[in-house]
C-alpha positions, 0 to 999 in steps of 0.5 A: 309128399305123398301124391293122390288121383284125390284127396278129401277133407271131411269124412261125411258125404265126402265119403261117398265121392271118395268110395266112387273115386276109389271103385274107379281105381283112383288112389284116395287120400281121406282126411278127417280130424274127429270121429269118421262120418261127419256130423250127421252120424256122430253128432247130429240127425242120427243121434237126435232121431233116434233119441226123438223116437223114444221121447215119440214112444213116451209121448204116445203112451202118456197120452194112451188116456185119449184112447181109453187106454189106462196106462202109466209110466213107472220108470224111465232110464234116461241115462240109459237111452242116452248112452245106447244110442251115443254107442250106437253112434260110436259103432258105426263111426268105428266100422267106418273107420275100419273099412278105410283101413283095411281098404287098399285103395284109401289112405286115411289121415288122421288130423286138421287138413290145411291147404299149402297152395290149390291142391296140396294139403298139410295134416296140421295136428292129430295123428298125422301131424307133419304130413303133406298130400298132393292131389290131382283133384281136391273135394271140400266137405268139412261140414259146420259146427254151431255158430255162437252169437256175440252174446253179453258174457256168453264166453263165460258161462258153461252152455251147452250146444247140440253136441253136448246136449245129445250127450246129457245123461241127467235131463236138466231141470230147466233148460234155456235153449236161446234159438228158434230153429229146428234144433230148438224145436228138436232139442226142446221136445225131446227134453221137455217130454222127459221131464225138463221144463223148457223155454225157448227164446227165438228172434222170429215172430215164430219158431221154425221161420225157415218153413211156410208162415202159417205152419210156423205159426201153427207149431209155435201155438202147439209149442207154447202149450207145453213149453215157456216159448218166447218168440220175437226176442233176442238174447242179449246178454247170459250170466251165471251164478252157482247152478243158475244161469241167467238170460236176458233177452229184448224185443228183436226190432226186425221181429213182426210180432212178439210173443210170450207163451200164448200170448201174443204182445205184438210189435217190438217196440210195444214189448218189454225186456224179459229175463229167464233162468234156468240151469242148463243153456242150449245155444243153437242159433245156427251153423258156421261153416268150418272154413277158417282152419283151412287156410283157404287164402293159399288158394283160389278157392273163394268164400262168401261173407259168412264163410260158405265156400262159393262154388258154380252149378257143378260145385267147383270152386274158383281154384282149379280142381278143386270141388265142394260140397255139403254143408260148408257149401251152405246151399241146405244144411241137410244130409240129403242134400249133402248126399245128393250134392255128392252124386252130381260131383261123382257124375261130374268128375266121372262123366262126359258132359257136366250137370248141375246140381239140381236143387229143385223139389229138395225136402226139410222135415223137423221131428218135432212134436208135431212134425212138420215138413215142407218142399218148394214154395213158401206162400210168403216167398210167392206173396213177395214176388207177387206170383199167381197162385191158389192154395188149399190147406186140409186138415188131418182129423177130416180124414178117417185114420187122421180122426182115429189118431185125434191127429191134429195138423193139416196139409197146405198146398201151393200151386200155380194157375195151371196146376203145377205144384209150386210147394207143400208144406205138413205139419202133423204126424208122419209129416217126413214121411207124407211129404214124400209122395209130393216130392217124387211127383215133383221130381219124376212126374209131370209136377202137377196136381194130376199126378197126386189126383190120379194116383190111387191113394189107399184107404183110410190110410194117413196119405188120403190126407195129401190126396184130399189136400190135393183133390179139394177146391182151391182159393186163389192166393192172398185169399185166406178163407180156409174152407174143407172141401171133402 
């Protein structure tokens, strides 16, 4: 039995807490079964956004004709693009490992951690199999993995998840994606740009069901121009013959409407089953928590019905001295949320008075084409709660810079009747950057439209589209005539 002041299982954002504890002179154990750095670095945001930037460059060249520039792409070394990104990620992961191995304050244990009791963990496989560790404080930060829905025949088919898709060194001829969320949107855009035919089959009535409905609709329209998009369809069976994978999908009864490509078919009961065939299948149907290997039954840690760890507002679990953060707690499955939670855990472990995690103004972005970002309430949330609100939408191409870019997209603002910002949603170029001033206003400013209106916006920068959306004529919620006011 080895004793420590602090032990973390998982080496993603949990490492931020481990480093802070080590910096205060605590002895620290880090348990990791795979590569160091967690999902984001190894098989998530870092490799995907690097790859997606290559797609953006290619798309820019292909659109050059719109700007009276005659350019052609002579060659694309797809395998080299993927290899470089994979090597880059591996290098970053290795440097984290070297840092931990050379640290006097950290002990790194390679293998899967399993609880023996509340604060005792045994390593069950990997290089350090058999080690037993005990700590005063334990942090569960084991993240999530791709979830595979119970589609008939899926276990007999050679399918990809996002993990494998990010490492393919040849673009598929025809990629079929099951799932209509951000992973489908990002990887669908990536492979389509690099020459694959792409079919997306999603259960909800539009892509990005987590986004504001108007944004989701706009994205689905744009994707349907380039990809084969089936929304409101649920994949029910899959089979493989030779090089072909066939997916059978039927209208999803809970979808508001069903569409195939650019055509809206209507209610689920009016739609037929469809069959789609490709040479690769990507299952992008959400994530499930890595709690099943932890033997949490040996502890007082409670999980919800989906397996995510239950915590209080300070990120303490039901077991004394056991904390949890990141994707495994299931609040926001976003790296910046996990980092934000790590700061809170550090504060609560080392400070005098615990402070709840503040999840207000937690933004998200999807790096597809178009790019999407949002923060705060969605219009459908406000309608459901019958909250009084006002809304305004402003188009990119009504600004000088947006027009110069031939940018298709809009900024949508939701406020209460006193001018407090309730939410903001952006679809179009640089959405992930444009949302940030709204996040700052909601977090550090007064959180009202005045924060944006009174700040001088550089002319003619793209941020003017945010300024105009906040400065225009708002219409009362539910009233959907979107006039543009300059």
